[in-house]
C-alpha positions as CSV (number, residue, x, y, z in Angstrom):
1,M,46.5,54.1,-44.3
2,D,49.7,53.2,-45.9
3,D,53.1,53.1,-44.1
4,T,53.6,56.9,-44.5
5,G,50.3,57.7,-42.7
6,T,48.5,58.7,-45.9
7,C,45.0,57.4,-46.5
8,I,44.8,54.9,-49.3
9,P,42.5,56.3,-52.1
10,L,39.3,54.3,-51.7
11,Q,38.7,54.2,-55.4
12,D,41.8,52.0,-55.6
13,L,40.0,49.5,-53.3
14,L,36.5,49.8,-54.8
15,P,36.2,47.1,-57.6
16,T,33.4,48.6,-59.7
17,E,32.6,45.2,-61.3
18,L,32.1,43.6,-57.8
19,F,29.7,46.3,-56.6
20,K,27.8,46.2,-59.9
21,A,27.5,42.5,-59.6
22,L,26.2,42.7,-56.1
23,G,23.8,45.5,-57.0
24,D,21.1,43.1,-58.2
25,P,18.8,41.3,-55.7
26,N,18.8,38.1,-57.7
27,R,22.6,38.0,-57.8
28,V,22.7,38.7,-54.1
29,A,20.2,35.8,-53.6
30,I,22.5,33.5,-55.7
31,L,25.5,34.5,-53.6
32,C,23.5,33.9,-50.4
33,D,22.3,30.5,-51.6
34,L,25.8,29.4,-52.5
35,C,27.1,30.6,-49.1
36,E,24.3,28.8,-47.2
37,C,25.6,25.5,-48.4
38,R,29.0,26.2,-47.0
39,G,30.5,27.2,-50.3
40,G,29.5,23.8,-51.9
41,P,29.0,23.9,-55.6
42,K,25.6,24.1,-57.3
43,T,24.5,24.0,-60.9
44,V,22.4,26.6,-62.7
45,T,19.4,24.3,-62.4
46,E,19.8,24.0,-58.7
47,L,20.1,27.7,-58.2
48,A,17.2,28.5,-60.6
49,A,15.0,26.3,-58.4
50,E,15.5,28.8,-55.6
51,L,14.7,32.0,-57.6
52,P,11.6,33.5,-59.2
53,V,13.3,34.0,-62.5
54,D,13.9,31.8,-65.6
55,L,16.9,29.5,-65.9
56,S,18.3,31.6,-68.7
57,V,18.2,34.7,-66.5
58,V,20.0,32.9,-63.7
59,S,22.6,31.8,-66.2
60,R,23.2,35.4,-67.2
61,H,23.5,36.4,-63.5
62,L,26.0,33.7,-62.9
63,G,28.1,35.0,-65.8
64,V,28.1,38.5,-64.3
65,L,29.1,37.1,-60.9
66,K,31.9,35.0,-62.5
67,R,33.3,38.0,-64.5
68,A,33.3,40.0,-61.2
69,R,35.4,37.2,-59.6
70,V,32.7,36.5,-57.0
71,L,32.2,32.9,-58.3
72,D,34.2,30.1,-59.9
73,A,32.8,27.7,-62.4
74,E,33.9,24.2,-63.0
75,R,32.6,21.8,-65.6
76,N,31.5,18.4,-64.2
77,G,30.4,16.1,-66.9
78,K,27.6,17.9,-68.8
79,S,26.9,20.5,-66.1
80,V,28.8,23.4,-64.7
81,E,29.1,23.8,-61.0
82,Y,29.4,27.3,-59.4
83,R,31.0,28.1,-56.0
84,V,31.8,31.3,-54.2
85,R,35.4,32.6,-54.3
86,A,35.2,33.2,-50.6
87,S,38.8,34.0,-49.9
88,D,39.0,36.6,-52.7
89,L,35.7,38.2,-51.7
90,V,36.7,38.4,-48.1
91,E,40.1,39.8,-49.0
92,V,38.6,42.7,-51.1
93,L,35.9,43.5,-48.5
94,R,38.3,43.4,-45.6
95,A,40.8,45.7,-47.3
96,L,38.0,48.1,-48.0
97,A,36.7,48.0,-44.5
98,D,40.3,48.5,-43.1
99,A,40.9,51.5,-45.3
100,I,37.6,53.2,-44.4
101,E,38.3,52.5,-40.7
102,S,41.8,53.9,-40.8
103,C,40.9,57.1,-42.8
104,C,37.5,57.7,-41.3
105,P,37.8,56.8,-37.6
106,L,34.6,56.0,-35.8
107,P,33.5,58.5,-33.1
108,A,34.6,57.5,-29.6
109,D,31.2,56.4,-28.5
110,T,30.9,54.0,-31.5
111,D,34.3,52.4,-31.2
112,Q,32.9,48.9,-31.0
113,P,32.4,46.7,-34.1
114,A,29.1,47.0,-36.0
115,S,28.0,43.6,-34.6
116,K,28.0,45.1,-31.1
117,H,25.8,48.0,-32.1
118,P,22.0,47.8,-31.5
119,K,20.3,46.2,-34.4
120,T,18.8,48.6,-36.9
121,E,15.2,47.7,-37.7
122,T,14.6,47.0,-41.4
123,R,11.6,48.3,-43.3
124,A,10.0,44.9,-43.3
125,E,10.4,44.5,-39.6
126,S,9.1,48.0,-39.1
127,A,6.1,47.3,-41.2
128,N,5.5,44.0,-39.4
129,S,5.6,45.6,-36.0
130,A,3.3,48.4,-37.1
131,S,0.8,45.9,-38.4
132,V,0.9,43.8,-35.2
133,S,0.5,46.8,-33.0
134,Q,-2.6,48.1,-34.8
135,P,-6.0,46.9,-33.4
């Protein structure tokens, strides 16, 4: 909500390019890979070694993430190093979460943060537990 008590229109906080960029599993994998090394830079070759797609495809994905302001790129000699724009990403996602929470309050019995809620089982976990429990 803004200072007048009016909900901020969510469309003002939903950067379409960001969500498009994060809508591909390979781009999410790139983001996760870069975050796992504590935001340290990696080259396209290093990132491609972790993915089941060609180097040229990884390069295109990096371009999408860069245009969406998820990544920064810096030339280092002959290679380009990519890193997560963590502060920008956190700022956008936190503003969105705050707006949703202020305009769509959680029911009283779920007032605790999502991290305190019981873990929701994923499809993979469900499939694994089903296959384990079968004779």
